[in-house]
N, C-alpha and C positions, 0 to 999 in steps of 0.2 A: 496548467495553463500555458499556452504558447504565446510568445510575443514576437513582434516583428524585430528584425535586425538587432539593434543594441539593447532592446528592452527598455527604452526610454519611457514608454507608456504601453500598458497592455491593451491591445485592441482585438485580440482573439480570445474568446472564452474557451473553456475546456471542451465545449461541444464543437468548436471550430467556427463559431459565429462571430463576426466582427462586432465590437462594441461601438457602434456608430454614434451613440450618445456622447461618448468621450471625445470623439472627433468634433462633433458639433459644438460642444460646450467650451472647447479650448479657444484661445485667441489665435493660436497658430499651430501648425502641425509640421513635424519633421518626420519624413518617411525614410528611416534608415533601412538599408537592405544590403545583403551580400549578393554577389553575382554568382549564380549557379547555372552552368551550361549557357552562359551568355544571355541570361534573362533574369527577370525578377523571381524571387522564391515563390513557391506555391502558397505560402502563408500570406505574403504581401499581395499576391494576385487575388486571393480570396477577399482580402480587405478592399482592394480597389474595386472588384466586381460588385461586392455586396454594398459597400458604402456609396458607390456611384449610383446604383439603382435606387437605394433608399433616398439619396439626396435629390435625384430627379423627381421621384414620386412625392417629395415634400417641398416643392417650390424652390429647387436649387439651394438647399440649405447650407451649402459651403460657399456660396457666392461671396466674394470679396474677403474671404479668409486668407491668411498668409500661409503658404506652404513651401517647404524646401525638400528637394530630393537629395539624399546623401548616400553615396554608394561606396562600399568596401569591395575591393577587387584584388585578385592576385596578379593578373596580367591583362586579360582581354574581356570584352563584353560589357564594360562599364557604361559605354555610351548608350547601348540599347536599354539597359536598366534605367538609366537617368531619363531617357526619352519616355519610357513606359510610365514612370511615375509622373513626369510632367504632363503627359497626355491626360492623365486622370485630373491633375490640378486644373488644366486649362479647359477641359470639357465641363468641369464643375464650376467654372467662372472664378477660380481662385487666383490670387496674386502671388507670383513667385519672384523673390528678389534674386539678383545676380551676385556674383562674387568675382574674385580676381582670376579664377580659372574654373573649370568644371568641378563639381562637388564630389571629387573622388579621393579615396585614401587607398594607397597601394600597400599590400603586405600579404604574406602567406599565412602566418600564424596569428592567433588572437593577440591584439596589442601591437602588431608590427606596423600598422598604419600610423601609430604615434611617432615612428621614426621617419615618416615621409614628410620632410620639412615643407615642401610646397603644398602638400595636402593639409597639413596643420594650419599653415598660413591661410589657405583657401577657406577652411572652416571658421577661422577667427574672423575673417572679413565677412563671411556669410552671416555669422552671428551678429556682427555689428550692423550689417545691412538689414537683417530681420528686425532687430530692435528699433532701428530708426524708422523703418516702414510701419511697424505696429504702432509706434508713438504717433505717427502722422495719421494713420487710419483711425485710431481710437482717441484722437485729441478732442 
């Protein structure tokens, strides 16, 4: 089985098909991804394309769900990845909370982003804002 970015939730089956039902049934979605050649990974692109079409064919099924793009990057390309994920959220009528900076973590090797103090702070604020927003939406 392949998973997106950090493996927080499996959304790609062994056949390469997204598990759109998992996205639909969750209260919120975090789309983590690593930057590859200044763009989203092929696995995440498959999720975006498939889930986007399924959502549109089913009455905008992600409408008003909370989503956050989180990008791991060595040096460059993070903005394009961040934008690509947010384009999916916004065309799907999702709500994306902000943070204290762009949702990027910088590092070369696995785990290096944990040493990015500003990135860690950004993720903490993002998590707090997501929790606040979900409480408001689901009150």
